C-alpha positions as CSV (number, residue, x, y, z in Angstrom):
1,M,-34.0,-4.2,-166.6
2,A,-33.3,-3.8,-162.6
3,E,-36.1,-6.3,-162.1
4,A,-34.6,-9.2,-164.3
5,H,-31.2,-7.9,-162.3
6,K,-32.9,-8.1,-158.9
7,R,-34.0,-11.3,-159.3
8,R,-30.6,-12.9,-161.0
9,R,-29.4,-11.3,-157.9
10,E,-31.6,-13.3,-155.3
11,A,-31.3,-16.1,-157.6
12,R,-27.7,-16.2,-156.6
13,G,-28.4,-15.4,-152.8
14,E,-27.0,-11.9,-153.2
15,D,-29.3,-9.5,-151.6
16,D,-28.1,-6.4,-150.0
17,R,-27.0,-7.1,-146.9
18,T,-24.9,-9.3,-147.9
19,L,-23.8,-7.5,-150.8
20,E,-22.7,-5.1,-148.3
21,L,-20.9,-8.1,-146.0
22,V,-19.1,-9.1,-148.7
23,A,-17.9,-5.5,-149.2
24,E,-16.9,-4.8,-145.6
25,L,-14.7,-8.4,-146.0
26,R,-12.9,-6.6,-148.8
27,A,-12.6,-3.5,-146.7
28,I,-11.2,-5.4,-143.7
29,G,-8.7,-8.0,-146.3
30,R,-7.2,-5.0,-147.9
31,G,-6.9,-3.0,-144.2
32,R,-6.4,-4.8,-141.5
33,G,-6.6,-8.1,-143.2
34,F,-7.9,-11.0,-141.2
35,L,-5.5,-12.6,-139.1
36,S,-3.3,-10.5,-136.6
37,V,0.3,-11.1,-136.7
38,H,0.3,-13.5,-133.7
39,G,-2.8,-15.8,-135.1
40,G,-5.4,-14.2,-133.7
41,K,-9.0,-13.8,-135.8
42,D,-10.3,-10.9,-136.4
43,G,-13.4,-10.8,-134.4
44,R,-15.6,-8.6,-136.8
45,T,-14.1,-11.2,-140.0
46,R,-15.9,-14.0,-137.9
47,E,-19.0,-11.9,-137.0
48,I,-19.5,-11.6,-140.7
49,G,-19.0,-15.1,-141.1
50,A,-21.7,-16.2,-138.6
51,E,-24.3,-13.8,-140.2
52,L,-23.1,-15.3,-143.6
53,H,-24.5,-18.8,-141.8
54,E,-27.2,-17.8,-140.5
55,K,-28.3,-16.5,-144.2
56,G,-27.3,-19.2,-146.3
57,G,-25.1,-21.9,-144.5
58,K,-21.7,-22.5,-145.7
59,Q,-23.4,-21.9,-149.5
60,K,-23.4,-18.4,-148.6
61,M,-20.4,-18.6,-147.4
62,L,-18.4,-20.0,-150.1
63,H,-20.0,-17.5,-152.5
64,A,-18.4,-14.7,-149.9
65,H,-15.2,-16.4,-150.2
66,A,-15.1,-16.8,-153.7
67,A,-15.6,-12.7,-154.1
68,V,-13.0,-12.3,-151.5
69,R,-10.5,-14.8,-153.6
70,A,-11.2,-12.9,-156.7
71,E,-10.7,-9.3,-155.7
72,L,-7.8,-9.8,-153.0
73,G,-6.5,-13.2,-154.5
74,P,-5.5,-16.7,-152.8
75,V,-3.0,-15.8,-150.1
76,H,-6.0,-13.2,-148.4
77,A,-8.7,-15.9,-149.2
78,R,-6.2,-18.6,-147.3
79,E,-6.3,-16.1,-144.1
80,L,-9.9,-15.5,-144.4
81,E,-10.5,-19.6,-143.6
82,A,-8.4,-19.5,-141.4
83,A,-10.4,-16.8,-139.4
84,W,-13.7,-18.4,-140.3
85,D,-12.6,-21.2,-138.9
86,G,-15.5,-23.2,-136.0
87,V,-17.9,-20.4,-137.9
88,G,-21.2,-22.3,-138.1
89,D,-19.9,-25.5,-140.2
90,W,-17.1,-24.0,-141.7
91,W,-13.4,-25.4,-141.1
92,G,-10.6,-23.8,-141.8
């Protein structure tokens, strides 16, 4: 059973590192946020976006974005879009 679950996760691009990165994004969103009050973009958020892009392109970033939106809602999702603007081929 565990092996079948692992294969399904891998088919969706959810390797352990990706899951860690998405969990970190959720924590950033719940905590300090993806953008500063002055419109600055959170550096760690951008690093995570770059790593996701390197691992699987915009598709991997879209999966992470969907996970953030599902847990934190559309306002946080929009902030993440803006924070990732210009990372890889992401346009926020």
